[in-house]
C-alpha atoms as a printed R data frame, in Angstrom:
   type eleno elety resid chain resno        x       y       z
1  ATOM     1    CA   MET     A     1 -103.203 -33.075 -47.389
2  ATOM     2    CA   ASN     A     2 -101.919 -36.271 -48.920
3  ATOM     3    CA   ILE     A     3 -104.552 -38.528 -50.458
4  ATOM     4    CA   TYR     A     4 -103.486 -42.077 -51.194
5  ATOM     5    CA   LEU     A     5 -105.379 -45.205 -52.176
6  ATOM     6    CA   PRO     A     6 -103.820 -48.511 -51.106
7  ATOM     7    CA   SER     A     7 -104.147 -51.068 -53.887
8  ATOM     8    CA   GLY     A     8 -105.429 -53.650 -51.404
9  ATOM     9    CA   LEU     A     9 -108.072 -51.369 -49.909
10 ATOM    10    CA   ASN     A    10 -110.586 -51.989 -52.690
11 ATOM    11    CA   THR     A    11 -110.545 -55.714 -51.859
12 ATOM    12    CA   HIS     A    12 -110.453 -55.317 -48.074
13 ATOM    13    CA   TYR     A    13 -113.431 -52.974 -47.787
14 ATOM    14    CA   LYS     A    14 -115.628 -55.591 -49.465
15 ATOM    15    CA   HIS     A    15 -115.068 -57.773 -46.412
16 ATOM    16    CA   SER     A    16 -115.055 -54.833 -43.990
17 ATOM    17    CA   PRO     A    17 -118.023 -52.463 -44.515
18 ATOM    18    CA   ARG     A    18 -116.334 -49.988 -42.159
19 ATOM    19    CA   LEU     A    19 -113.652 -49.267 -44.743
20 ATOM    20    CA   GLU     A    20 -116.155 -48.781 -47.550
21 ATOM    21    CA   TRP     A    21 -116.925 -45.145 -46.721
22 ATOM    22    CA   ILE     A    22 -113.241 -44.453 -46.049
23 ATOM    23    CA   GLU     A    23 -112.271 -45.790 -49.473
24 ATOM    24    CA   PHE     A    24 -115.091 -43.810 -51.091
25 ATOM    25    CA   ILE     A    25 -114.133 -40.550 -49.366
26 ATOM    26    CA   CYS     A    26 -110.450 -40.989 -50.228
27 ATOM    27    CA   TYR     A    27 -111.315 -41.735 -53.844
28 ATOM    28    CA   TYR     A    28 -113.782 -38.860 -54.083
29 ATOM    29    CA   ALA     A    29 -111.319 -36.428 -52.494
30 ATOM    30    CA   SER     A    30 -108.507 -37.541 -54.797
31 ATOM    31    CA   VAL     A    31 -110.705 -36.980 -57.865
32 ATOM    32    CA   ILE     A    32 -111.581 -33.458 -56.715
33 ATOM    33    CA   SER     A    33 -107.924 -32.638 -56.074
34 ATOM    34    CA   LEU     A    34 -107.183 -33.514 -59.691
């Protein structure tokens, strides 16, 4: 499983609530993998 966080995602999800949980899950999963 490859977890990646686009640098522009953190600014896009603020305008699109749908991406907020996706960005959170990706970030949370990446922290656990570390």
